VOBA-270527 format. One record per residue (C-alpha): residue in one letter; x, y, z. Coordinates in steps of 0.25 Angstrom, whole numbers, padded with zeros to 4 digits, always signed. Layout:
REM residues N
aXYZ/...
//
This chain:
REM residues 228
m+0142-0328-0325/t+0135-0340-0320/i+0128-0350-0330/t+0118-0360-0323/i+0113-0372-0332/d+0102-0379-0325/d+0094-0390-0331/t+0099-0386-0345/s+0106-0394-0356/i+0117-0388-0365/t+0117-0396-0378/g+0124-0394-0392/s+0128-0402-0403/s+0142-0396-0405/g+0151-0386-0399/a+0153-0384-0384/v+0147-0376-0373/d+0157-0366-0367/f+0154-0359-0354/g+0166-0350-0356/s+0171-0352-0342/s+0180-0361-0334/n+0173-0358-0321/i+0161-0366-0322/t+0158-0373-0309/t+0148-0385-0309/s+0143-0394-0297/g+0135-0407-0296/t+0136-0418-0306/i+0132-0420-0320/p+0123-0433-0322/a+0129-0443-0331/a+0116-0443-0340/s+0119-0429-0343/l+0132-0432-0349/t+0132-0437-0364/g+0142-0439-0374/a+0157-0439-0372/i+0164-0431-0361/p+0177-0425-0366/a+0190-0429-0359/i+0193-0420-0347/s+0207-0418-0342/g+0209-0421-0328/a+0223-0414-0327/s+0218-0403-0318/m+0209-0412-0309/t+0214-0413-0295/g+0208-0420-0282/l+0202-0432-0289/n+0198-0443-0280/a+0203-0456-0285/t+0192-0464-0277/q+0182-0460-0288/l+0190-0469-0298/a+0181-0481-0298/s+0188-0488-0310/g+0198-0487-0320/t+0213-0485-0319/v+0223-0474-0316/p+0234-0473-0326/d+0248-0474-0321/a+0251-0460-0326/r+0241-0455-0316/l+0247-0461-0304/p+0258-0453-0296/a+0272-0457-0298/n+0273-0463-0284/v+0263-0474-0287/p+0270-0485-0294/n+0264-0493-0306/v+0260-0506-0300/a+0258-0517-0310/p+0251-0530-0306/g+0263-0539-0310/t+0262-0554-0310/s+0253-0562-0301/g+0262-0568-0290/n+0273-0558-0292/l+0279-0548-0282/l+0278-0533-0284/t+0290-0526-0280/s+0292-0511-0280/t+0304-0503-0285/g+0298-0490-0278/s+0293-0485-0291/a+0287-0497-0298/w+0282-0511-0295/a+0288-0524-0301/s+0282-0538-0302/s+0291-0549-0300/a+0290-0564-0297/a+0290-0568-0282/s+0299-0580-0284/g+0313-0576-0279/v+0309-0562-0274/g+0315-0559-0260/i+0306-0552-0250/t+0312-0544-0239/l+0302-0542-0227/g+0301-0528-0221/a+0292-0532-0210/a+0286-0544-0202/l+0279-0554-0211/s+0267-0562-0205/g+0264-0575-0211/a+0250-0576-0204/d+0253-0591-0200/q+0254-0594-0215/t+0263-0605-0221/v+0276-0601-0228/s+0282-0612-0236/r+0296-0616-0242/v+0304-0605-0235/n+0319-0605-0231/l+0322-0597-0219/q+0335-0591-0217/d+0341-0581-0206/y+0327-0581-0199/g+0324-0578-0185/e+0313-0581-0175/v+0306-0570-0167/t+0309-0570-0152/n+0299-0568-0142/a+0307-0562-0131/i+0299-0563-0118/g+0310-0559-0109/s+0308-0561-0094/v+0296-0570-0091/g+0294-0565-0076/g+0287-0577-0072/g+0272-0581-0074/t+0267-0585-0088/q+0274-0582-0100/d+0268-0585-0114/i+0277-0588-0126/d+0269-0583-0138/v+0274-0589-0151/t+0269-0578-0160/l+0279-0569-0153/g+0291-0577-0157/n+0296-0591-0159/n+0309-0588-0151/v+0306-0584-0136/t+0315-0579-0125/a+0312-0578-0111/t+0318-0577-0097/v+0312-0584-0085/d+0313-0576-0071/t+0305-0572-0059/s+0295-0584-0057/t+0288-0596-0063/t+0286-0595-0078/t+0275-0602-0086/f+0276-0601-0101/t+0265-0602-0111/f+0266-0604-0126/s+0256-0597-0136/n+0252-0595-0150/p+0259-0607-0157/t+0256-0609-0172/a+0245-0618-0177/s+0245-0633-0174/d+0250-0637-0187/e+0263-0630-0186/l+0276-0631-0178/c+0277-0619-0168/g+0289-0617-0158/f+0297-0607-0151/t+0311-0607-0144/l+0312-0601-0130/f+0325-0595-0124/l+0322-0596-0109/t+0331-0589-0100/n+0332-0594-0085/g+0320-0603-0087/g+0325-0612-0075/s+0325-0600-0065/q+0310-0601-0063/t+0299-0611-0065/v+0295-0612-0080/n+0282-0618-0084/w+0279-0623-0098/p+0266-0624-0105/a+0259-0637-0103/t+0259-0639-0118/v+0274-0640-0118/d+0280-0654-0120/f+0295-0656-0116/p+0304-0668-0119/g+0301-0679-0110/g+0290-0670-0104/t+0300-0662-0095/a+0302-0647-0097/p+0317-0644-0098/t+0324-0638-0086/l+0327-0623-0088/t+0340-0615-0085/a+0339-0606-0073/s+0349-0597-0079/g+0351-0598-0093/v+0344-0600-0107/d+0335-0612-0111/i+0331-0613-0125/l+0317-0620-0127/v+0309-0624-0139/f+0294-0626-0140/v+0287-0631-0152/t+0272-0635-0155/t+0266-0642-0167/d+0251-0641-0162/g+0249-0627-0159/g+0254-0627-0145/t+0246-0639-0140/i+0260-0645-0137/w+0273-0638-0136/h+0286-0646-0137/g+0297-0640-0128/m+0311-0643-0128/a+0324-0637-0123/s+0333-0633-0135/s+0344-0628-0125/l+0345-0627-0110/d+0354-0617-0103/s+0359-0612-0116/k+0372-0606-0114/t+0386-0604-0120/p+0395-0617-0118/
//
């Protein structure tokens, strides 16, 4: 049996309207102006496929969240949130050790009042230069290793830090005296003379700048470094 209600109102002062069937299908929407009085509570126990994007406001009780979603409390401003795997805890940052699991970029910001222990400097291992022009890019590491061979080598330096900072690198140069080595015109050496490099061996040179590379100060830390 099909019952069609079109442009008709069902009213009553008491009691209920019972269509005697649970198989009534409706479509479309009911205008809000047509709903008066209080709407009884409706159980959502059997409702599935609900889209949470329709929740414009309000809160979802913790009991309605799945077990694998931890309860995250706001904690205290300035504290650290740490996880036990099932819950979050807020604790004061002071005295809390942090172990990095990946590289940390400081984005050229200042880190103050730190003590360094057991630290290393990244090595830019150039390897065989092979003659020609060889750039030393400070962003690739403040420790540099290179071997001079084949023909004349001209070094260039690039990407030092800003002019209000000390920036430098150490160069471990192998067989530097085996070929002609030219340094950038911006390098000043003690007495205005570049050191004589070792033809077969390792020289350790240090270069520093405090004006963004306008002037690099070069010095030999150890020439022909070898076991006594």
